[in-house]
N, C-alpha and C positions, 0 to 999 in steps of 0.2 A: 442526593440520589445519582444511581450509576446511569449511565446512558451509553447504549450500544453505536459502534461504528463499524465499519468492514475496510479492509486495506485497499481494496479496488478492483483489483483483476478479477474477470470471470472466463470460464471457458465459452467459444465464440460459436455459435449456431446459424448457418447460413452459407450466403457466399462471400468467403474471406476478400478475395481479389477484389470485389463489387467495393465491399466497407472500406478499404483500404484506398481505393480509388477516391472515394467520397470524403475522406477523412482528407486526402492531399489536393482534392479541389474544392473545399468547405472554404467559405468566403469568397472565391476570386470568380465562381461560376454558380449554375443551377442546372444538374441534370440527373438521370436518373440514379446516378451512385451516391450524387450528394442526397437526395431525398432518401437512397437507402441507408445511408449512415446517421442520417436525421433521425430516422424510425427506429433503426437499431440501439441508439445511445438513450432515447426517450423511454423505449421499452423498456429497457433494461435497468435506468433508474426507476422507473414505476415499479419494476418487480422487485427491486431490493425495498424499495419503502413497503411493498404488501406483505413482505415475510416482516416488517415490524423493525426493522433497522432506523434507530433514530437519526444520525446522522450519516446519512449515505455517501459514499464516494462517486464520484462519475464513474460511471462503468468501463474500465479499462481493458479494451480488447487487443490493442495493440503492444510490441515489444515495446517496455516503458526507455530503455535507452537510447532506442535507435528512434523512439517517438521524440524524444528532446534533443537529441543531436539534430534530427532532422529541421529544427526551429533555427539554427545557429550556422550563422555566415561566418566563414574564415576558417572551417573543419570541413576534411575531405575522406572518404573514406577511401580507404586501400587495401590492400591485401595483408591479412593478418592485424587491423585495426583500423585506427583514426590518427589524421596529421593535423598539425595546425597550420594552415597554409595563409594564414593574415589573419588581424586583429578580429578576436572573437566579437559578434552582435548580432543580435534579434533580428532574422530575415526580414524583410520589409515586407507587408501583408501577414506576417505568420506570430503577430503579439500575442494573439488570443489563441487557445487550445482548442481546437475544433471542437472536442466534445463539451467543454465547459461553456462554448458560444451555443451551440445547440441547443442546452439545457437552458440557457438565457433566454433563447430568443422564443422557447415553447413553454415559459414559467408561466403562464397564463394557463394554459393547456393543462400542465402538470399540476396546478393548484386546484382546477376544478375537478381533475379526478381523484385527488386524495384528500382535498375538502380542508386543506390548513397550508399554511406556510411552511417551506421547506429548508432547512439549516442544511447547507450542501457542502462536504468533505474535497478540496482539491490538493492531489500528492502531486508532488514532483521529484523526478530523478535528482537527487544530492551530486553536489561537486567532486566529491572523493569516488564516487562510484564511475561517472560518466568519466573522470580522468581516468580510472584502471582500463578503459578502452583507448587511449591514445598510446602510442608507440614510445614517444617521447616527450618525458614530463621533465620539469624544474618546479623549483620550490614556490616559482609564482602561479602555477597551472590553476591550484584552488582560488586565487584571488580573479585570474580571468573569466573562469566556468561562471563562478560565484556571483560574479558582474551581471553575467546576461540572465543566471538564472534569477536573481532577483527581480529584472526587469519583468521576465517573466510571470513571475508571481503577483506583483505589483500590477500587470494586466488583466490578472483572472479573478482577483476579488473583487467582488460587487454587492451589495446590500439594495435587493430592490423589495415591493413588496409582496412578491410571492415565495420569491426563491432569495435568498442569501449565503455568501460563502462563511459559513464560522469556524473552519478548522483547515490549516493548511499544515501537512506533512511532508518533511522533506524525507526521501526514502535513499537510506546508505547501505544495503543487504551487504555491500562489499568493506565496510570499512569495518577494522579488526582482525577479517580475516586472514589478510595479506603481510607476508613481513617483507614490511616498505620503509628503507632508511629515511623517506620524505617524512615520516612520523617519528622519526627518534626523538625523545624527548630534548625538549630546550632547542629544536629545531625550528630554521626559518617556515620548512612547511608546514610542519605542527601549527603554528603560530596561524598561518595563512589560512590554513583550514578552520581552525577557530574562527576568525574574523569573519571569514566567508560566509558560515552557519549563522554568525551572528548579525551580519548585514541582510541575508535571507529573511530572517525572522523579523527583524526591526520593520521591515517591507508589510510583510504581511503582519505583526501589529498594530501598523500605523494606521491601517486600511482597519482593524476592529476585528481581525481572524485570530483565535486561538493558534498555539504555534506545537507541531510535534515532529518528533525525529523517530524516525521508525528504523529500527536496527534487526540483524542477526544474530551480533555477539556484542556483548558489554565490556568484554576484557580490557580493551583501550578505552579509558574513562575520560578522556577527553571532551564529554557532550555536558558534564558537570559544570563546566566552567563557561559554558554559553547562556549568558544572562536574560538574551531575551526568549529562550526555549523555555517553552512551560509542560508540556507532557513528553514522557519517554516510553517507547513501548518495544519489546524482544521477543524473541521465541519464548514457549511457554517454559521449557528448560535452563533458560537463562538464568546464571546465580542471580541475575539482578530482582527476582520473585524472592529469592530464599534469603538473602545477604542481609544480615543485622545491619549492616553499613546504610542499606537501600534509606532506611526508615529515618535515620539522622542527616543524610546526604539530602533527602526531598527536604527535610523540614528547613536546614541550613541555606539552601539554595533556592526553596520554595518553589520548587518544583512538585510534579505529581505523574502519576503511572496511570497507563492505559494497562488495565489485565488482559492479558492472553489466555484466553481461555479454551483453545480448541487446536488440537494438531490438524495441519493441511497438508501435511505431505502425505498422498495419497499411497505411494509404495507403503510408507510406515504405517497409514490405518489399515489395508490389506494384509501387512504381514505380521501386525499384532493380534487381528483378528483369525489369522490362519493359527497362529501358535496358541492362542486361548482355546480354540475351536478344537485342537489337537490334545488329546486324551494322552495319547501314546505318543512315540516318536513315528516320523512321517512316514516312514519308510523308504522307497528307493527314492521317493520325490524328496528332495530338501526344500527348504522354507523357499530360498529363490526360486526354484523352480513353479514352485505352487503359485507365488505372485506373480510369476508370467504369464502363467496357466489360465489365474483368474481375471487377468487384465484382459486375455482374447477371450473369456468368454463374457466379459461385461461389452466387449466390443461387440460379439455376436446377438446380443440381446438374451443371452442365457441367465445373468444374474442381473440384479438390482443393485447399482452400486452404491445405494443409500444404506444398505446392511453395513456397509462397512465405517458410518459414520459415527462418531462420538456420540451418546447418550445427552441429553438434556441434564439429567442428573448429575454425568461427570464434570460438564462444565458451569452447574452450579456449585460442585464442590469444589471446585479450582476457585472460583469468583471468592466462595465465601472466605476460604482459606486466605486470599491476599489482601481481601478486604480488614479481614480480623488482624492480620498481621500489622498493617500497614495503616489502617483508620479511614473511614470511608470518606472522609475529606480529602485523602491523597490519592482517591482512585474514583476520578468521575468518570472513566471510559470503560469500557471493557469489548472484546470482540473476537475473531479470529487471531491467530499469532500473523498470519501474512495473507497474500493475494489467494484465489481459488484458481488460478487460471490452469493448474495443474490436475482439476478434477475433471472426471472422464465426459461427464454431461452438463448442461447448462442447469440441468432442473436438480441433479444433485447438490451444485454449488446454492442452488437457492434454497436447497432443504436445510443445510447447512445453515445457513443465515437465518432461518426462521428457529433452529433448535439456538442459535446465539440469542437472538431476541426474545424466546420463552425465558429460556436463563436468567438472562439478566433482568427482565421484569417479573420472575418469581421472585428473585433474591432481593429486589426493591421494592416490594409490595407492601 
């Protein structure tokens, strides 16, 4: 049976400064900002559950790279990026992600509102993506960052009566997109990244969680060599979902796919809608100009952004094709191709998740 999960991020609606202050203080003090942070996280999680998503990720309202680099000692932000200034380690008192800790603290209240135990997905930024922000890198950088991320993963997996972490995703959106000599075939850096992923996923599996790697491009196929990785996901146009080799590799490595079934690039959604709606040439306006105008109209409340979302039927069609191509036994999950932080409104993002959930449930009835 295919289940749904989301990538994590949502647009933030509210006082972002207060929210970020609450995240910074979480676990060390209790004030209005901390309570505000808790409320937003719990509310966001419940909203995801109400859309029908089976395994919701903690609501990610913060910049993911900054969020994780902020947990690490030995790294300093400077103009143009980050520098390693000491041995990398998890900051004292920052062992737990504030979002995950808030959900754990309110697990009984969450259970009472949804009426059943919850499986939670936890995403972390991967060592390759974090290293891309460093001004200077060597072959060992992936190992140093991976060691810290593995500790964070280990500290944020729990299994309790009302809520348990069932899935851990390492997010590597930058991997495969850069011309990086550290990733040359046979290089020490490449092997260190593989070992780093292995180490992180081993920690997750040892605590009973499934493991997932979130990619935006799978041209570099190093991930197939990671023994402790179970689930692979990428953007819906990625050759991963069309290649004949994928099925053989899934079976020979005993891995699985998360089916990406909807576009989340909102510029693309608007553009596709504009082009489809135009029976003739746009006239004086280019497509790009019209997309810019639409954004202004959305911001001014003149257009409901949900009109640009893909239909449940198109999502069902994509999921059906992937399941038929690879077999339902190799496609345990489906969801949006990435996070929804770039959506114009919080409500629009939730509507997208509702459609995803309905598409998955309709196919698996």
